[in-house]
C-alpha positions as CSV (number, residue, x, y, z in Angstrom):
1,M,6.8,1.4,3.8
2,T,7.4,0.8,7.5
3,I,10.4,-0.3,9.4
4,A,10.8,-3.7,11.1
5,I,10.9,-3.5,14.8
6,P,11.0,-6.9,16.6
7,N,14.2,-8.5,18.2
8,Q,16.1,-5.4,19.4
9,P,18.5,-4.6,22.2
10,S,17.6,-2.6,25.3
11,V,18.2,1.1,25.5
12,A,21.2,0.5,27.7
13,E,22.9,-1.5,24.9
14,M,22.6,1.2,22.2
15,R,25.0,3.9,21.2
16,V,23.7,7.4,20.4
17,V,26.0,9.5,18.4
18,P,25.7,12.8,16.8
19,V,26.6,12.8,13.2
20,A,27.4,15.9,11.2
21,R,27.2,14.2,7.8
22,I,26.2,10.9,6.1
23,D,27.5,9.4,2.7
24,M,25.3,6.5,1.8
25,R,25.9,4.8,-1.6
26,F,24.2,2.0,-3.5
27,V,26.4,-0.8,-4.6
28,P,24.5,-4.0,-6.1
29,R,25.4,-7.3,-4.6
30,A,23.8,-10.8,-4.3
31,W,22.5,-11.7,-0.9
32,L,23.4,-15.4,-0.2
33,F,20.7,-15.6,2.5
34,A,17.9,-14.7,0.2
35,Q,19.1,-17.0,-2.5
36,E,19.9,-20.1,-0.4
37,R,16.6,-19.9,1.7
38,R,14.4,-18.6,-1.1
39,A,11.7,-21.4,-0.9
40,E,11.5,-21.1,2.9
41,I,11.3,-17.3,2.8
42,D,8.4,-17.4,0.3
43,R,6.4,-19.8,2.3
44,Y,7.0,-17.7,5.4
45,F,5.8,-14.5,3.8
46,A,2.8,-16.2,2.3
47,A,1.7,-17.1,5.8
48,L,2.3,-13.5,7.0
49,Q,0.1,-12.2,4.0
50,R,-2.7,-14.5,5.1
51,D,-2.8,-12.8,8.5
52,K,-2.1,-9.2,7.3
53,P,-3.2,-9.0,3.5
54,A,-1.9,-5.5,3.2
55,L,1.6,-6.6,3.5
56,W,3.4,-6.0,0.1
57,N,6.6,-7.8,-1.1
58,G,8.2,-4.7,-2.6
59,R,11.8,-3.8,-2.9
60,V,14.0,-2.4,0.0
61,L,17.6,-1.5,0.6
62,L,19.8,-2.9,3.4
63,L,23.1,-1.7,4.7
64,H,26.1,-3.9,4.0
65,E,29.5,-2.1,4.7
66,H,29.4,0.8,7.0
67,V,31.9,2.9,9.2
68,L,31.8,5.8,11.5
69,E,34.7,8.2,11.0
70,G,34.5,11.0,13.5
71,E,31.2,12.8,12.7
72,L,30.9,11.2,9.2
73,F,28.8,8.0,8.8
74,R,29.4,6.2,5.5
75,G,27.9,3.1,4.2
76,T,26.8,1.1,1.1
77,Y,23.3,-0.4,0.6
78,F,22.1,-3.3,-1.8
79,E,18.6,-4.1,-2.9
80,T,16.5,-7.1,-1.8
81,D,12.8,-7.9,-1.5
82,F,10.7,-7.1,1.5
83,A,10.0,-10.8,2.3
84,S,13.6,-11.6,2.6
85,F,14.1,-8.6,4.9
86,I,11.2,-9.8,7.1
87,A,12.5,-13.3,7.3
88,W,15.9,-12.1,8.1
89,R,14.4,-10.0,10.9
90,D,12.0,-12.8,12.4
91,W,14.6,-15.5,12.2
92,G,17.1,-13.7,14.4
93,F,19.2,-11.8,11.9
94,P,21.1,-14.8,10.6
95,D,23.4,-12.8,8.4
96,P,25.3,-10.6,11.0
97,A,27.0,-8.5,8.4
98,I,23.9,-6.8,7.4
99,R,22.2,-3.9,9.1
100,N,18.6,-2.4,8.7
101,C,19.7,1.2,8.5
102,F,16.7,3.6,8.2
103,S,16.1,7.4,8.6
104,L,13.5,9.0,10.9
105,G,12.0,12.5,10.8
106,A,11.8,13.7,14.6
107,L,9.1,16.2,14.1
108,R,9.2,18.8,17.0
109,G,6.7,21.4,17.7
110,A,7.3,25.1,18.5
111,D,6.8,24.2,22.1
112,G,9.4,21.5,22.1
113,G,7.0,18.4,22.1
114,F,8.0,15.7,19.7
115,V,5.2,14.3,17.6
116,L,5.2,10.5,17.0
117,G,2.8,8.2,15.1
118,V,0.9,5.2,16.3
119,M,1.0,2.5,13.6
120,G,-2.3,1.2,12.2
121,A,-3.6,-2.3,13.0
122,H,-2.9,-3.5,9.3
123,T,0.8,-2.6,9.4
124,A,3.6,-4.9,10.2
125,N,4.3,-2.9,13.5
126,A,0.6,-2.4,14.6
127,G,0.4,-0.3,17.8
128,K,4.1,0.7,17.8
129,I,4.9,4.4,18.5
130,Y,7.8,6.1,16.5
131,F,8.6,8.9,14.1
132,P,7.7,8.7,10.4
133,A,10.2,6.3,8.9
134,G,10.8,3.8,6.3
135,T,13.4,1.3,5.2
136,P,15.0,2.9,2.3
137,E,13.7,1.8,-1.3
138,P,15.1,1.9,-4.8
139,E,13.4,5.2,-5.4
140,D,15.7,6.8,-2.8
141,I,18.7,6.1,-5.2
142,A,19.9,9.2,-7.1
143,G,22.8,8.1,-9.3
144,D,24.8,5.9,-6.8
145,C,23.8,8.0,-3.7
146,V,20.9,6.9,-1.3
147,D,19.1,10.0,-0.4
148,L,17.9,9.4,3.2
149,A,16.9,13.1,3.7
150,G,14.5,12.6,0.8
151,N,13.2,9.4,2.1
152,I,12.2,11.3,5.4
153,R,10.3,14.0,3.3
154,R,8.5,11.3,1.5
155,E,7.5,9.1,4.5
156,L,6.5,12.2,6.5
157,S,4.3,13.5,3.6
158,E,2.8,9.9,3.2
159,E,2.0,9.3,6.9
160,T,1.1,12.8,8.1
161,G,0.2,15.0,5.0
162,L,2.8,17.5,6.1
163,V,5.2,19.0,3.4
164,A,8.7,20.5,3.7
165,A,7.3,24.0,4.1
166,D,5.8,22.9,7.4
167,Y,9.1,22.5,9.1
168,T,13.0,23.2,9.0
169,A,15.2,20.1,9.0
170,E,18.3,20.5,11.1
171,H,21.6,20.0,9.3
172,D,23.1,17.3,11.6
173,W,21.8,13.7,12.3
174,V,21.7,11.5,15.4
175,A,22.7,7.8,14.9
176,V,21.4,5.2,17.2
177,F,23.2,2.0,16.9
178,A,20.8,-0.7,18.0
179,G,22.4,-4.0,17.2
180,P,21.2,-5.1,13.7
181,R,19.6,-1.7,13.2
182,V,21.0,1.7,12.7
183,A,18.4,4.6,13.1
184,L,19.5,7.8,11.6
185,V,17.3,10.6,13.1
186,K,16.9,14.1,11.8
187,V,15.1,16.7,13.9
188,L,12.4,18.6,11.9
189,Q,11.5,21.8,13.6
190,A,8.0,23.0,13.1
191,Q,6.5,26.5,13.6
192,E,3.3,25.1,15.0
193,T,2.9,23.7,18.5
194,A,2.8,19.9,19.1
195,D,-1.0,20.0,19.6
196,A,-1.7,21.9,16.6
197,L,0.4,19.4,14.5
198,R,-1.5,16.6,16.1
199,A,-4.7,18.2,15.1
200,R,-3.6,18.7,11.5
201,I,-2.5,15.0,11.3
202,L,-5.4,13.6,12.7
203,A,-7.6,15.4,10.3
204,Y,-5.3,14.1,7.5
205,I,-5.5,10.5,8.8
206,A,-9.3,10.8,8.8
207,S,-9.4,11.6,5.2
208,E,-7.4,8.7,4.0
209,H,-8.9,5.4,2.9
210,E,-6.3,3.3,4.6
211,P,-3.9,5.5,6.7
212,E,-0.7,4.1,7.9
213,L,-1.1,5.7,11.3
214,A,-3.9,5.1,13.8
215,G,-3.1,8.0,16.2
216,I,-0.6,10.6,17.3
217,H,1.5,10.6,20.5
218,I,3.1,13.8,21.9
219,A,6.3,13.4,24.0
220,R,7.5,16.2,26.0
221,T,9.2,14.7,28.9
222,A,10.2,11.3,30.2
223,A,6.7,10.9,31.7
224,D,5.3,10.6,28.0
225,L,7.5,7.7,27.2
226,D,5.3,4.6,26.4
227,P,6.0,0.8,26.3
228,M,4.9,0.8,22.7
229,M,7.9,2.9,21.7
230,P,10.7,0.8,20.3
231,P,13.9,1.2,22.5
232,F,15.8,3.2,19.8
233,I,13.1,5.8,20.0
234,V,13.4,6.0,23.8
235,A,17.2,6.3,23.3
236,F,16.9,9.1,21.0
237,L,14.3,11.0,23.0
238,T,16.4,10.6,26.2
239,H,19.5,12.0,24.3
240,A,17.4,15.0,22.9
241,W,16.1,15.9,26.2
242,S,19.5,15.7,27.9
243,A,21.2,17.8,25.1
244,P,22.3,21.3,26.3
């Protein structure tokens, strides 16, 4: 599963906040936007699928209520279909109470280089460059909790072939508030260099029938920033490089 990227604020309009702990819960609720515009949404998604047949109308979780209390970020998710999510995104976020809150694993090599993926042509975000990530799904729910750390492990494994033994996840998070999106980033520190990780991941991509990634991009300094990086990625990297 990939995140949805278009229609986002500039880097200057974003807030980047270190977060010591997150507490995300699942609370079922109806989404009036999806109910009231059902026929229109279905027609729109059918048109998208004609252009990109690999798009799948699965189930995703979107954030409803949320609050930042000091270094604690709390929120509640509800479930909807991917078609409604994409329509909400592409039509300019007509329900302003909702957020697309997703987690990203910022893979960092032993030499300090960050390792990012280049999205494949068949994906919703073809050519975009960002860390392994995915909008949360129902399988991320454990009891009434939404396990975003588990979401990162799964997405990283699916996209790169790396497993939890290949890195150490930092305890804290970095929250990037980007308008209707909230990116929750956790640094994953690897023992291998960024170049070695890139070689491993490229070999994994080559072995896959339809890999989600088309390539790997390493970012060590601001000179490695790329126009295909979403602004929330640029905001995170700028924050990470300026941290003491």
